[in-house]
C-alpha positions as MATLAB code, in Angstrom:
seq = 'DELVQTRAGESRRLAGVMPSELRPLVDDLNRLLVERDASIERARAQAGNLAHALKTPLAIIANEAADMARAGDAERAATVSEAARNAERSVTHHLARARAAALGGELGSVVALAPLAERLVRTVATLHSENPVKASCEIDASVTVRMDPEDLTEVLGNLVENAFVWAKTRIEVTATEVPQGGIVITIADDGPGLSPEEIERVSRRGERLDESSPGTGLGLSIARELVELYGGTLELRRSDLGGLAVSIRI';
ca = [
       3.738  143.071  250.103;
       3.613  139.587  251.651;
       5.875  138.200  248.929;
       8.357  141.045  249.400;
       8.455  140.460  253.170;
       8.997  136.731  252.669;
      11.751  137.337  250.141;
      13.412  139.826  252.492;
      13.366  137.306  255.336;
      10.883  139.260  257.435;
       8.330  136.453  257.236;
       8.489  132.694  256.744;
       5.053  132.352  255.156;
       2.444  134.388  253.305;
      -0.066  135.429  255.938;
      -2.875  137.909  256.345;
      -6.336  138.090  254.838;
      -6.314  137.366  251.108;
      -9.020  137.730  248.458;
     -10.777  134.433  247.856;
      -9.569  134.404  244.236;
      -5.941  134.380  245.449;
      -6.327  132.014  248.397;
      -5.552  128.783  246.459;
      -2.381  130.346  245.028;
      -1.298  131.557  248.472;
      -1.902  128.094  249.937;
       0.200  126.506  247.180;
       3.024  128.997  247.751;
       2.988  128.286  251.486;
       3.141  124.541  250.815;
       6.167  125.119  248.582;
       7.838  127.123  251.355;
       7.162  124.325  253.863;
       8.605  121.726  251.481;
      11.660  123.894  250.859;
      12.311  124.245  254.591;
      12.083  120.462  254.953;
      14.468  119.959  252.019;
      16.979  122.349  253.581;
      16.856  120.498  256.896;
      17.435  117.187  255.085;
      20.442  118.704  253.311;
      21.874  119.861  256.645;
      21.409  116.423  258.186;
      22.875  114.569  255.202;
      25.943  116.813  255.035;
      26.499  116.412  258.775;
      26.071  112.632  258.636;
      28.471  112.315  255.716;
      31.083  114.453  257.431;
      30.790  112.369  260.612;
      31.001  109.101  258.652;
      34.191  110.164  256.871;
      36.027  111.661  259.842;
      36.546  108.352  261.643;
      38.160  106.374  258.786;
      40.334  109.358  257.881;
      41.482  109.625  261.499;
      42.285  105.894  261.526;
      44.349  106.260  258.333;
      46.255  109.194  259.847;
      46.954  107.193  263.018;
      48.172  104.230  260.974;
      50.547  106.555  259.114;
      51.908  107.812  262.444;
      52.448  104.194  263.591;
      54.295  103.445  260.364;
      56.566  106.436  260.918;
      57.342  105.342  264.477;
      58.123  101.859  263.154;
      60.766  103.340  260.859;
      58.847  103.245  257.565;
      59.036  107.014  257.068;
      58.632  107.027  253.280;
      55.400  105.010  253.230;
      54.134  106.938  256.256;
      54.615  110.231  254.438;
      52.771  108.928  251.371;
      49.807  107.657  253.392;
      49.707  110.784  255.557;
      49.700  113.074  252.507;
      46.915  111.018  250.900;
      44.850  111.312  254.089;
      45.356  115.085  254.205;
      44.347  115.421  250.559;
      41.233  113.342  251.201;
      40.320  115.487  254.202;
      40.781  118.684  252.177;
      38.579  117.323  249.392;
      35.903  116.207  251.845;
      35.892  119.632  253.510;
      35.656  121.414  250.183;
      32.938  119.297  248.582;
      30.805  119.066  251.716;
      30.843  122.833  252.049;
      29.986  123.212  248.364;
      27.143  120.661  248.488;
      25.685  122.192  251.632;
      25.935  125.683  250.187;
      24.240  124.604  246.962;
      21.322  123.296  249.006;
      21.123  126.290  251.329;
      22.312  129.141  249.126;
      19.811  131.980  248.955;
      17.633  130.448  251.652;
      14.491  132.492  252.122;
      13.820  133.839  255.568;
      17.441  133.967  256.746;
      18.383  137.466  257.866;
      21.408  137.828  260.150;
      22.479  140.811  262.247;
      26.057  141.214  261.024;
      27.737  143.125  263.872;
      27.329  140.570  266.706;
      28.268  137.649  264.457;
      31.392  139.386  263.118;
      32.473  140.623  266.563;
      32.088  137.141  268.036;
      34.157  135.635  265.210;
      36.926  138.204  265.616;
      37.117  137.559  269.386;
      37.230  133.794  268.859;
      39.960  133.879  266.222;
      41.934  136.462  268.225;
      41.922  134.039  271.167;
      43.314  131.293  268.940;
      46.097  133.668  267.817;
      46.755  135.247  271.219;
      50.505  134.888  270.717;
      50.363  137.371  267.804;
      50.496  141.133  268.618;
      47.588  141.896  266.283;
      44.891  144.467  267.079;
      41.592  143.657  265.369;
      38.726  146.140  265.083;
      35.162  145.520  263.928;
      33.392  148.676  262.715;
      29.870  147.615  261.739;
      26.640  149.480  262.473;
      24.220  147.545  264.657;
      21.416  147.987  262.114;
      23.237  146.175  259.294;
      21.750  142.804  258.333;
      22.691  140.190  255.733;
      20.223  137.889  253.991;
      22.268  134.728  254.297;
      22.172  131.486  256.270;
      23.987  132.149  259.598;
      26.186  129.055  259.265;
      27.200  130.008  255.729;
      28.006  133.577  256.774;
      30.038  132.247  259.715;
      31.914  129.921  257.348;
      32.732  132.758  254.947;
      33.826  135.319  257.541;
      35.589  132.699  259.669;
      37.834  131.648  256.785;
      38.681  135.240  255.857;
      39.283  136.491  259.403;
      41.462  133.453  260.136;
      43.516  134.182  257.014;
      43.916  137.831  258.070;
      45.246  136.803  261.495;
      47.757  134.434  259.873;
      49.270  137.199  257.713;
      48.681  140.485  259.588;
      51.613  142.218  261.281;
      49.778  144.454  263.766;
      46.284  145.389  262.485;
      43.079  143.917  261.085;
      39.944  145.866  260.232;
      36.501  144.387  259.558;
      34.037  146.891  258.098;
      30.673  146.873  256.333;
      28.959  149.460  254.157;
      25.589  149.494  252.456;
      25.705  150.308  248.752;
      23.224  152.611  246.963;
      22.349  149.981  244.355;
      21.271  147.599  247.104;
      23.137  145.072  249.179;
      26.152  145.288  251.450;
      29.938  145.155  251.129;
      31.898  143.477  253.948;
      35.670  144.034  253.924;
      38.389  142.264  255.913;
      41.696  144.155  255.633;
      45.131  143.541  257.163;
      48.579  145.157  257.206;
      50.451  142.037  256.173;
      52.646  141.565  253.094;
      49.650  141.578  250.730;
      49.597  139.960  247.285;
      50.650  141.009  243.807;
      48.059  140.812  240.982;
      49.668  137.557  239.830;
      49.529  136.105  243.338;
      45.883  137.146  243.723;
      45.039  135.302  240.507;
      46.905  132.204  241.660;
      45.606  132.066  245.229;
      42.023  132.387  243.969;
      42.279  128.889  242.511;
      41.020  126.050  244.729;
      43.691  124.696  247.022;
      46.471  126.978  245.789;
      48.798  128.335  248.479;
      51.745  130.676  248.171;
      53.508  129.538  251.342;
      53.304  125.836  252.211;
      54.877  126.498  255.611;
      51.927  128.586  256.801;
      48.890  126.954  258.420;
      45.649  126.210  256.624;
      44.315  123.854  253.985;
      44.388  126.342  251.129;
      40.658  125.856  250.577;
      39.311  128.621  252.811;
      39.297  131.334  250.173;
      37.816  129.022  247.548;
      35.029  127.891  249.892;
      34.282  131.491  250.868;
      34.082  132.533  247.212;
      31.762  129.676  246.258;
      29.447  130.312  249.195;
      29.238  134.020  248.366;
      28.577  133.327  244.679;
      25.780  130.880  245.531;
      24.018  133.817  247.179;
      24.450  135.903  244.039;
      27.380  137.819  245.530;
      30.986  138.479  244.586;
      34.355  138.236  246.359;
      37.211  140.554  245.420;
      40.857  140.662  246.528;
      42.944  143.848  246.364;
      45.625  145.859  248.176;
      44.251  147.265  251.433;
      44.674  150.811  252.737;
      46.605  149.235  255.623;
      49.179  147.976  253.139;
      48.263  144.292  253.138;
      45.379  142.343  251.640;
      41.741  143.415  251.569;
      38.987  140.907  250.808;
      35.616  142.465  249.961;
      32.382  140.498  249.826;
      29.332  141.983  248.169;
      25.987  140.327  248.918;
];
């Protein structure tokens, strides 16, 4: 029972009164859990430090490219600027992947889905206030997800942002529990949607169908990798609203 509760995120350690024959094993398991928590915190710190260390030189390169453009060297400025953008995209992608590999499946992380999703939808809606899009979030208050909160925010943030970019008037975020265990979270919009060929193409890292639209092209790839590191799946299909539906099963 203690192991099940720890695995489900209801407890951080094995506690309670144990038979003396099992006590050494329980103590060893608790030490492993402590060491794992420490390893996770080190991974967080290292990823954050690396991101901070790389942001400054990339910003300097981008500024130098802007100075070159103002000085009339437009061709070289474009080359340098594009290289800086590619470097920033790669840094974003690989940092997210490294952090997720360290944190994926973290024991003891159970997140109430509804408040997190509602907060994300409000935040992204504010950023896209010029768009006449109505977003709804239909998630029961009892629904939880066993996933690191930052990873879940990263996944849903990328997908909700993408929905706001393409939706015409409506976005729906829903969640359902499945009989076999787990949960399916779906973000659907009434935008143009994607053909099967386009879905296959856009699922590749960095691929984008419309270079004029905002975004790095890595959001979907990062979301997929994070979900898969938790043993989940990400599926794209035509939504009932007529646009794209992205379903995550954890």
